N, C-alpha and C positions, 0 to 999 in steps of 0.2 A: 787630803781627803781622797781616798782611792774611788776607782770606777764604781765600785758597788754603792760606796757611801754616797757619791755623787747622785747616783740613780735614785738613791732613797731620800734624797734631800728635797723637802717640800718646796723650798725657795727654787731649786733648780727646775723641778717640774712645773711650778707656776710659770717661770720664765719661758721654758720650753713651750707650754700652752700659748702664752703670750705672742711669742715669735710665730708660731704656727699659724694662730688666729690672725696676726697682723699680715702675713703673707697672703693669706686666703682672702682678707678683706681688701687688700691692696689691689690684687687680681679683679676682684669683683667690681670695685669701684673704679678702676682704671677704664673699664668697658663704658663708663659713664663720663669719662674725663675728669673724675674727681679723686682727691686724695683722701686718706683717712680723716685728716684734720678738718678738710673742708666739708666732708659728710657730717662730721660730728657737729659743726657749726649750723648746718642746715637742720639736722635732727633737734638741735637745742631750740632753734628759732621756730621750728614746727610746733613744739610744745610749749614755748615760752616766747611769743612775740614781743619784741621791745626790750628783752633782756639785756643788762648792760655788757659792755665789751669785757669788763673785770669778771663778771660771772661766767661770760662764755669761756674766757680763758680758763678759768678754774675748773669748770665742767668739762671742758675739751682737752684737758692735760696740757696746755701750752702756756707759754709765757704771755703776759699782756702786750709786749712788742710784737710777739709772732701773731697774735690775734688781730692786732691792727692791720698787719698785712694780709691775713686770710680774709678778713672782712672787707677790705679794700678791692682785693682780687675778685671776691664773689660778687660785690657791686659792680666791678668793671664788667664782668661776664653777664650781668643783667639777672643774676640770681637772687639778689636781695636788694632792697632799698632801705634807705634810712630817712627818717623824718625827725624834723626839730621837735624836742621836748622843752618848750620854752620855760616851763616851771621849774625845771631842773638845770638851768644854765646851759652850758655848751653841749650837753649830752644829746646824742642823736640816737633814737631807737631804731634798731635794725628789725626787719621783717622780711619774710620770703616774698619775693615777686611771683607772679603766676607761673614764669618759667622755672623758678627755684622750687615751687611746690610740686611742678610736674616731674623735674629732675630727682627731686627727693623721694617721690613715690616710686619712681622708676627704680632707683638704685636701692631703695629699701627691701624690694623683692629679694635681690641678690643678697643682702645683708641678712635677711631673715633666713634664707636657705643656709648660709654659713652657720647662723645661730641654731638652726635645726640639727645641724651635724653635731654640734656640741651637746644640745639636750638629748639627742638620740643616743649619746653615751651613757645616760642616766636613766634609771627607771622612773616611771611618772611619779610614783609615791615618794621618791628620793628628791625630786626637783625642788620643793620648798626648802628642805634642809640644806641642800647644796647652796642654793641663793642666800639662804640665811647665813651660812657659814662664810662664804665669801664676803658677804657685806660686813660681818662681824669682824672677820679677819683683817680686812683693809682698814676699818674703823680703829682697831687695836695698834696697828702699825702707825696710823696717822697721829693718834693721840700720844703714842710713845715718841714719836718723832718730834711732835710739838712740845712734849715736856722735856725733851732733851736740848732744845734750841737754847742759846745763850739769851739772856734777858736784855742784852743791849746795853747794860749798864757796867761795862768794863770799867774797872778802877774805882767803882763805888765802893765805899766802906761798908762795914757792918751795920 
């Protein structure tokens, strides 16, 4: 694929956008002592207190073992607390602490400013279509990936 073809590749441009976004977000969040995955956890807990670690991992785009490390670190920093959920066995529900809520609100202002840079590249009238397309494109790739996974029945006969 030549230079022009690469520049016209949708995947290349999406990855370029992701890299630029991540670099800007990392800079904004570092001012608050947070990483992007840590901020993602705080954001999810602000919206869904008590969400499971498995759901936190899925929604934050990290593996479950990585999520355990992130939650443990945030708990050690006093940004979240976990309470026992006796009806659900060993599960411990996480929620933002008052310090976690304050830090999340402070960091969210910078995140919103970066988001505004993206939205300012699009006309107001086009924003719903852009968001709908991104959502649909991600869902199609996820569905296609799921359909291509082996069923785990290696060696099973017809």
